[in-house]
N, C-alpha and C positions, 0 to 999 in steps of 0.2 A: 505492501500499500503506500502511496503518497503522503508525503507529511500534511497536504490538502484533507488527501482522502482520511487521515486518520482525523485530522479535527472537525470535519465535517461528520463524520462517525458519531464524535459528541453530541453534535447536533443535534437538541429537539424543535424543530419551525412552528409556528403559529401558520395553518395549511391556509388561513383567511389573506395570509399575502401570497407573494408571487411564488406560486409552487414551482414551476420549472427554473426558477432562478434558485430555492434552496435542494432542489435534487439535483440538478443537471450540473450547479456549475459552485455549491456547497455541498454537494455531496450528504445530503442529512444524512443521517442515519435513523430520524424521530419525528415525527406529525402528528399535533394534535387538533383539535376545533375543525376536522376536515368534514364536510359536508358529504353527505353519499357519492354525490357526482366526484367528489375531489379523490376522496378515497380509492375511488375507478384509477380515476384518472393520475394521483401519486403511484402505484404500480404500473401502469403503463408506462411509466418517465424512469421507473426502475431497471426497467427491465431493458433499455436504452442504453444504461449506465457501462463501463466498462467493468467492475466486477459486480453489476448487479447482485449488492448484496442487500436484500427485501428492509423494508421500512416496518419500524414497529410504530402504530400506528394507537396513540392515545386518544382518550376520553374521560373528561368528568361525569361519570357514573356513577354518583353518591348514593340516590335511592332509588334505583331502578335506572334503565336503559331511557334516561329523560329527556333525551336529545335527541330521541325518534321521532316521528310520528307513529302515536297510537299503543307505543309501546306499555308494558308494567310498570308504571309508577308508585314507591312502597312511601309509607311517612318519610321522615328524615332520623336519623341516628338519634337524637335526643327519644321521639316518639319511640322507636322501636325500641331503645332503651328498658322503657318504662314497662315491656314486657316481660324482662328478668327471662328470657329465655331463649338459649345458646343453640338450641335447635330449630327454633323458627327464625332465626336470623341466618343460621348454616345455609337453610333453604329456602328463603330473601333472596340470597347472595347466588344461590346455583340458579333459581331463576333468572337473577338479571347476569349471570353467566351465560345462559343457554341465548336468552336473547341478544345480546351486544357481539359473542360471538360471530351470531349468525350475520351479520350484518358488516363484517371484516372490522371491527374493530377488537385490538388483541389487548388491550389493558387499561382500567382503571384507576383512578386518583384514589381510593377508598381502600381500607376506611379510615376514619381518622380517631386517631388516638390520642388528641388535646386531651387535658384534665379542665371542665369548666367550672372555675372557683372566682371568677369575677365578671355579674349578668353586664356590664359594659361594654365586654369584651364583644364585637357583633359577631361571631362566628359559634357562641352557647349551643344553635340548634343543632350545629353539625358534628356534635358530640356526644358522647354516652354518656354524658354527667361529670359525675365528681368523684366516681371510686375508682379508686389505680387497679382494684382485683377485678370490679365488675366489666369495667372497659377492655382489660388482657382479655376476658374468655369471652366476651363479645365480639370484639373485634378477631380471636383468632378462629371461634365458627363462622365469621364472613370470609375468612383468606381460605377456609377448606371450603366451601361455598365456591368462591370466586376461583378456584385453580384446581376445582375436582377431583380426581384420580390422580391427578398428577401434571406436568406441562403438557402429556405427549396427548392427556385426552382433547380431542374436538370442541368440546364445548367451555374448554377452560380457558378462562382470559387472568393475568398478570394482575397481581394485587398489589396496593401499594400502601408502608404505613407512614402516616402522614399526621401531623409536621415535626418533624425532629430537630430537637426534641426542648418542650420549656416554650413554646410558641404562644400557646393562652395565659402567661402568665405574666403578661407588658404590663409598665407602668400605667397607673388608670383606667386598666381596657383599650390601653390604645395599640389597636392594630400594627404590629408588623414596628417595634419601638425597642427598646431596651427591657429586659427581663433581668429585675432583679433575682438572683436562684445562685443561692451557693450549691457545692457540687454535694452535700448533704442532702439539701433539699431535691436536687433532681435524683438523686440516688433513691431517697425515700416513696416520694411520689411519682416524678415524671417517666423517670427512666424504666421502671417495673413493666409497663403494659408492651412497651419496646421489646424489652425484652423477648416477652411471653411469646410476640406472633413471629420473632425472629428465629426463637427455637419451634415453633408450628413450620418453619421454611418458607415465608414469604419474601417472594420474588423482588419486592424492590422496598427500599426507602426514598422517601423525600423529605426534604430539610426545611428546615422554616425560615422565616422573612426574619424573626428575631436578632438582636445581639445580645449576649451575656458577660458583662464585665466587659461593654463593648467592642467587643469582640464578634462579627457576622458567625452563624452559626453555618456559611459555607465554606470557614476557613479554621473552625474548631479543631484542632488535631487532639484534643483530649476527648473530645465526642466520639469522634469521627475513625480516628486512628486508635486511639485507648480502649475507648469501653468498647465502640461496637464492631468495628472489623479483629481488635485481640481480646480483649474478656470475653464478647459472647462468638467468634468465630466465627462473625456473618461475613459469607463469600458472595451476596446478593449486587444488586447493581444500587446505585446511588444517584438519586437524578435531584436536580436543586431544583425549587422554587420557582414563578416568573419571575423572572432577568434579575435573580439574586447576586450573579456576575457583574450583570450593568450596575447595582445599585451599590453594590461598594466603592462602585466611581460615580455615578450622580447624587445618592441619596445619604448614604453613610460618609463617602467619603476619607474611606482609610487606603483607598488603590489609588495612586495619581494618574494613571490610564489604563487601558484594555486589555496591553500587553501583561501589565503586572497584578490586573486582574486574574485574566485568564492562568499566570501561573501560579499565583495563590490557589486559586480553585481546583487546578489540576494538582498540586502535590499534594492538597490537602485531601485529597481521593475520591473525588469527584470524577461520574461519570457521563451521566448525560448533561447537556446546559441546556436547559429551559429557555426558552425564547429570549437570548440575550445574543442580536446578530451581530456586536461586536465581540464577540467572543472571538469568531472563524480567522479574521485578520489580525485581531490581540491576540489569539495562540500562535498563529506563523508568526507573527513579530517577535513574539517571546522566543523561538527559541533562534530566530535569526539574530536575536541581540544577547542571545546567554541565560537567557532567565530562565528558562525552561529549557531541557534535554529530550529530546525526542522520546527517548525510550520511558519518559516517566508519562507522555501519553500513551505508550501501548499498555501501560498495565488498562486504563478505564478501557481502550476502545476492545482488548481482549476481555474484560467482562462482558461487555455490551455485544460482542460476535459466540461467545459463549451461552448467556440467553437469550438470543436468537435461534444457538443450535441449535438447545436445547429446548425448546419452544417450538423446535419440528420446521421454521420457516424456510431454511435454504431448502427442504423438500416441497411444503406446501404452504404457499403465502399466506393463507388463511383469509381469503377475498370474499366477499360478502356471497351470498350463496341466496340466490333467489327460493330456491325449494322452502328449506326453512325456513329465512324470514317470510314465507307465507305459511309457515304451519306453526313453526314455535314462539312468535311472538304476541305477547296478548291472546294467550289460548285459554280456554277454561280454566285447566287446572293452576295456571298462576292467577288468575284472577282470584280464586279461592284462597290462596299463600294470602295475596293484597287483604283480602276483605280481613282475613283472622288477624294478620301484622295490625293491619287501622283498627281493630275491634280492642285487640290488648294494647293497642298503644294509648286507650283512654284511661284519664287517671279522676274518677271521683273525690274529691275534696270533703264533700260534706252531702247529708240528705237527709233534709228534714221533714221526710216522707212523703215527698211530692213524685217518689220515685219506685215504681213503675208507672206509667199513666193506667188508669182507667178509661178502657178504651169504651166501655160499652155507653156512656153517658156524650150524651155527645155534646164537646169542647171548641172552645175558639181559642188559636195559639197565633200571638204572636212571635213570629220570627225577623229581627230586628239587627243592626248592626252594620258595618263596611261591610263587614267580611262574609255577611249572610252568603252571599251569593255571588262573590269574588273568584272566580273558578282557576284565572293562573295562578291566584297568589296562593288558595287553596292546595296547589301545590308544593310550594317552599320552593328555596333556593335551587338553585342549579339543575333547574327544569324549564323548559321551554322557552318560554321569551324573558327569564329572569336574567338577559344580557349577556351570556357568558359565546355564544353563538352568533352566526349570523345570518343562517337559514332557518329558522319559526320565529319570523318578527313581529308573529300571530299569537306564538301559542301552541298551545295544545287543545285537536278540535272539540270544541265545548259539548257536544255530543256525547264525546268519552269520559265527560270528568263531572259527578256527579256531586254540587254544594252542598250546605249545610240545607237550606233551602229546599232544591230538590228533593233531597232526601226526607226532610219533613212531610214533604206533601205526595211523596208517594209511601208511606208508612202508615200517613195519616188513615182514619177509617173512615170512608167515603160521608157519612156525614156531620166532620169534623168542617171550619172553618180554618186554612190557614194564610194570614195576610202579613204581609211583608210590606217595610217602612225602613227605611236604610237608615237615618237620625243623624247623619255624620259620615265626614269624609277624615280621614285621617291625615291628610299630610300635601302641601303645594311644594312646588320646584321652582326653584333660581339657577340660573347660571353660575359656575365657580367662579369670582372673581381671578383666583388664578390660573386662570385659563381653559379650556377644552380639553387638553390633554397633560398627562404626567409627562416628564423629560424621554420616557421610554417610547413616548408616541401610544400607552395606553391610551384609553379613552377615559377624560377625567367622571365623577358622575356629579347629577344636579346635585346643588345645595337643597334640601331637605328641611320646610319648615312648617311646623302643626298646622294644621287648615282650621284657618276661625269658625266658629259656631256658627250653625246655620240655625236661628232660632225659629222658623216657620216648623223646618223640618225636626228641631225639635221637639215641636208643640203637638205635631203628626201624630208622632211614637207616644207621647206623653196619652192624650187622646187611646190609642190605638191600646195602649197596656192597661186602660183601666174599663178599656171592655173585652178583656182578654184573661182566660183563665189558666193558663202555661204562657210562659214570654220564653223564647231562646236568643237569648243577646253574643254575637256572636263577633269579638273583640281582638283587639292581637297586634301582630305588626304587618307592614309590607314588605316585598320583599325590596325597598329601595331602601331601609331600615336594616336592613341587616347584613353576612357576609363579609368578604375584604372590604375594608378600609372604610367599614362603616360601623365605626365603634358609636357610643354613645357618652355624653362627658358626666351624664346625671342620671337616678334611677327614678327623678320626680316626673 
């Protein structure tokens, strides 16, 4: 392999960009966020390269194949954790793997092993909660479901342990900032779930965005080399999170340029570099300047190629399979697992004798709240129109989603009256004064503000409530309030 081919093999590119350039000019080893059409296009381009090394195709299939039109979408991890049922989660992951593998996706960035202890942090809903033991057991169950009977299983997909490690414990709950964590606290709380899945045989680890003691996790030699590779004997593949290498230059400012950042990341043991376009030229420049030896690249490239060999991609690139897509996505059996998971995710905090409802007498039910009939928000983050992909701008088909209002209407006796009043909006948007894009080219989210009370809408809800025998109020967050970079300053 040439130097450029080795560096390219370590690159994971965003397929929403110039796919021809990524594959033909920069020798990409992996892509993510590829639309169904681009998955096929990428495979076609790969066949025209000198070495024809197959691509690893990755996607955020976090709680089901949630960026595929009409696929099965499960509750988020926090909801699944409420089941306390490892067997159920293994079945959830197996359903996901079957559907994902059919569509030519090889790798999911799941499960999340972060410990949620600060509710201001915007990604709490993606976690299994706050207990390290429960997190480790549920995550291991999902690894077994995703990876099946081994990587030669045609319905297996690669699982990812993320975000290694301590990412959720940042100051003030601010996403992707400094985490004040001692090594004792890391070993007591944050590392045990990761050690559990490492010993379960998880294929990949993803690194967090944060720094600890001012050192980005991307170049934290103690965590990556001494603990993960050394103490645990982990031989799998490490992938950075989005532009971690670039962030060391433009955000964290601990590296002077991309050549230095690339050299530091490679020497620290990173294998795949997610969406840092400057890594390609930076790593080549680092070798020319003597900052990095070409043999340093060989270690990461060897682990990537080993993973592709063990996954069987050289014999079978695992392209989308029309027959499996037609027969294995959103089947009745998969829907049954999803319904079981949704039921088990519910938490009843208190019952003052209201439940179960008496279906004998005629009743009037008010279903209210801004989320009572919000189909796309009900799916949660990392699904449909939540913002991470560009091929589902309108989200999932409305007729595939049962909102709370839909559900109440479906199960209510024929002689019951079901009334809906929205009552309020949650938020409004404004442009961010810092600009439309981050320095790495990522779109900057809109600034979110609470929606002003609508007095007329409130009055309609109050009137309807007085006439109702039962009230179902559906409240909570919108997608714009949770996820990456969307922490809150206060819980008030």
